[in-house]
C-alpha positions as CSV (number, residue, x, y, z in Angstrom):
1,M,-10.4,17.0,-13.9
2,A,-7.5,19.1,-12.5
3,R,-8.6,18.3,-8.9
4,G,-8.6,14.6,-9.7
5,A,-5.1,14.8,-11.2
6,A,-3.9,16.7,-8.1
7,R,-5.4,14.0,-5.8
8,R,-3.8,11.2,-7.9
9,T,-0.4,13.0,-7.7
10,E,-0.8,13.4,-3.9
11,C,-1.6,9.7,-3.6
12,K,1.5,8.8,-5.5
13,S,3.6,11.1,-3.3
14,N,2.1,9.4,-0.2
15,L,3.0,6.0,-1.6
16,R,6.5,7.1,-2.3
17,Q,6.8,8.3,1.3
18,V,5.5,4.9,2.5
19,G,8.2,3.3,0.3
20,L,10.8,5.4,2.0
21,A,9.5,4.4,5.4
22,F,9.8,0.8,4.3
23,E,13.4,1.4,3.2
24,M,14.3,2.9,6.6
25,Y,12.6,0.0,8.4
26,L,14.5,-2.5,6.4
27,D,17.9,-0.7,6.6
28,I,17.7,-0.8,10.4
29,Q,17.3,-4.6,10.3
30,G,20.5,-5.0,8.3
31,S,21.5,-7.3,5.5
32,K,18.9,-10.1,6.2
33,A,16.0,-7.6,6.6
34,K,12.5,-9.0,6.2
35,F,9.4,-7.2,5.4
36,P,7.0,-6.8,8.3
37,E,4.2,-9.2,9.2
38,A,1.2,-6.8,9.2
39,A,-2.5,-7.1,8.6
40,T,-3.9,-6.1,5.3
41,L,-7.1,-5.0,7.0
42,P,-6.3,-4.6,10.7
43,S,-9.8,-3.8,11.8
44,L,-11.4,-6.9,10.4
45,Q,-11.2,-10.0,12.6
46,T,-12.1,-12.3,9.7
47,T,-9.0,-11.2,7.7
48,N,-6.8,-10.6,10.8
49,P,-7.4,-13.6,13.2
50,L,-3.9,-13.2,14.7
51,N,-4.7,-9.6,15.6
52,L,-1.6,-8.3,13.7
53,P,-0.8,-4.6,13.7
54,G,-1.5,-2.5,10.7
55,L,1.3,-1.4,8.4
56,K,1.0,2.2,9.8
57,D,1.7,0.9,13.3
58,I,4.9,-0.8,12.2
59,I,6.5,1.6,9.8
60,G,4.8,4.8,10.8
61,Q,7.6,5.8,13.1
62,Y,9.9,6.0,10.0
63,A,7.6,8.6,8.6
64,E,7.3,10.8,11.7
65,D,4.1,8.9,12.6
66,S,2.3,10.8,10.0
67,D,-1.2,9.5,9.3
68,A,-1.4,11.7,6.2
69,I,0.9,9.4,4.1
70,F,-1.4,6.5,4.8
71,R,-4.5,8.4,3.5
72,C,-5.3,8.6,-0.2
73,P,-7.0,11.9,-0.9
74,S,-9.4,10.1,-3.2
75,D,-10.2,7.5,-0.6
76,I,-13.9,6.5,-0.8
77,S,-15.9,4.0,1.0
78,T,-17.9,1.0,-0.4
79,T,-19.9,0.9,2.8
80,E,-23.3,2.3,3.3
81,D,-21.8,5.3,5.1
82,P,-20.2,7.4,2.3
83,S,-18.7,9.8,4.9
84,Q,-16.2,7.1,5.9
85,G,-13.4,5.9,3.6
86,Y,-11.1,3.0,4.0
87,F,-8.7,5.2,6.0
88,D,-11.5,6.0,8.5
89,I,-12.4,2.3,8.9
90,H,-9.0,0.6,8.6
91,G,-6.4,3.3,9.4
92,T,-5.0,3.2,5.9
93,S,-6.2,3.7,2.3
94,Y,-3.6,1.2,1.0
95,E,-3.5,-2.5,0.8
96,Y,-0.2,-4.2,1.9
97,R,0.5,-7.4,0.0
98,A,1.3,-9.3,3.2
99,I,0.7,-12.7,1.5
100,L,3.6,-11.9,-0.8
101,C,5.9,-9.9,1.5
102,A,5.4,-10.7,5.2
103,N,8.6,-12.2,6.8
104,K,10.4,-12.4,3.5
105,T,13.6,-10.8,2.3
106,R,13.8,-8.9,-1.0
107,P,15.4,-11.9,-2.8
108,Q,12.6,-14.2,-1.5
109,I,10.0,-11.8,-2.8
110,L,11.6,-11.6,-6.2
111,A,12.0,-15.4,-6.5
112,S,9.3,-16.8,-8.8
113,R,7.8,-20.2,-8.4
114,D,9.9,-21.6,-11.3
115,G,13.1,-20.4,-9.6
116,S,13.8,-17.4,-11.8
117,Q,14.1,-13.9,-10.5
118,R,11.4,-11.3,-11.2
119,S,12.4,-7.6,-11.6
120,S,11.8,-5.3,-8.7
121,T,10.2,-2.9,-11.2
122,R,7.4,-5.4,-11.8
123,V,6.6,-6.5,-8.2
124,W,4.2,-4.3,-6.3
125,I,4.0,-4.3,-2.5
126,I,1.2,-1.8,-1.8
127,N,-1.7,-0.4,-3.7
128,D,-5.0,1.6,-3.3
129,F,-7.8,-0.5,-1.9
130,S,-10.0,0.2,-4.9
131,A,-9.9,2.0,-8.3
132,V,-10.6,5.5,-6.9
133,H,-8.7,7.7,-9.4
134,G,-10.7,8.8,-12.4
135,S,-13.9,10.6,-13.4
136,P,-17.3,9.3,-12.2
137,G,-18.8,6.8,-14.7
138,E,-15.4,6.0,-16.3
139,D,-12.9,3.3,-15.5
140,G,-10.8,4.2,-12.5
141,S,-7.2,3.6,-11.7
142,R,-5.2,2.4,-8.7
143,N,-1.7,3.5,-7.7
144,Y,0.8,0.9,-7.0
145,L,4.1,1.1,-5.0
146,Y,6.7,-1.3,-6.5
147,L,9.5,-3.0,-4.7
148,D,12.1,-0.7,-6.4
149,G,10.3,2.3,-4.9
150,H,8.6,3.7,-8.0
151,V,4.9,4.4,-8.0
152,D,2.6,3.9,-11.0
153,G,-1.1,4.2,-11.7
154,I,-2.9,1.5,-13.7
155,V,-6.4,1.9,-15.2
156,L,-8.7,-0.9,-14.3
157,A,-11.8,-1.7,-16.3
158,E,-14.7,-2.4,-14.0
């Protein structure tokens, strides 16, 4: 149980570092900064027909090109080869919400369909690919990086 908590904490720390890399990426662009257009799953042609780079390829330079922050220590695979996790296959353990964020400014991301503004504390931009945090046989949780930079874990009933 303690090891699982340590992995969950390390994952949250990694996501915070990804959030800081986002901040630096956006700061360099200036006042009209837009979030990058990046593939959610860069290695799959079916979900990446435009052959977009992965998020790590775009913002990695703002995190000293560290692969470690893009790897969740609890990363597991849903493939037939349990020795490979999402990071091994896709280069990241985290899913970027490109459909919500790509080529949009913060105000555009926060604007809801009815024209009201959502809170940056409630809009997440990156999360674990699957509910990997938790004890075997119990409901797991995913960690989420929110637009305001905080990270939170949410238990998902499966």
